[in-house]
N, C-alpha and C positions, 0 to 999 in steps of 0.2 A: 504494500500500500504506500502510495506517495503522499506526503503532506507538503503542501505548497503554502507558505505564509503569504500574508498580504504584502503587496509591494511597498518598498520603502517610501516612494513619493506619496502613496496613499496615506500612510501613517503620518507623514510630515504635513500633508494637507489637512488632515483631521486635527492635528495638534495646533496648527495655525488657526483653524476655524474656531477651536475652543478659545484661544487667546483673543481673537477678534470679537467673538461673542461676549466675552467678559467685558471688554472695553466698550462695546456697544451698549451693554446694560447700564453703564455709568453715564451715558450721554443723555441729554435732555431731548425727549421726543419732539420732533418737528424742527430741531436745529439743523444747521448745515453739517455739523459733525456727526449727527445721528444719521442723516441721509447718506453721507459718505461712508459711514460704518456699515450701513445696510448694503450699499453697493459693493463694498469689499467682501461682505459675507456672502452675497449672491455669487460673486466671482469665484470665491473659494469653494462654494457648493458645486458650481459648474465644473471646476477643475477636478474635484473629488469624483464626480460622476464620470468624467472622461477617463481619468486614471483607472477607475474600477472597470469600466467598459473595456479599455484596452488590455488590462490584465486578464480578464475573462476570455477575450479573444485570443491572447497568446497561449493561455492554458488549453483551450479547446483545440487550437492549431497544433500544439505539442502532442496532445492525445491522438489526434488524427494522423499525424506524421509517424508516431512511434508504435501504435498498436493497430492490429488488423480488426479487432472487435472491441466495441465499447458497450457495456451493458449497464443499464440504469435500473435500480431497484426502488420501487415505491413502497414505503414502510406503512402506509395506511391500510 
């Protein structure tokens, strides 16, 4: 069984998102700083989505290239 960890850029994006979220919570709603913080948070969310999507693509590509059969088990 192969265990593949989350990619390092994803962990970094999540850590940065946590930091920006904390600073955003200290801003006054409606202020320029609050709007800029929200924009930065949205940008980091988008980055995390793209990094996760790319890592899933790379994993599935690896499985297809290295194995002749892939079986999926549903535990329900």
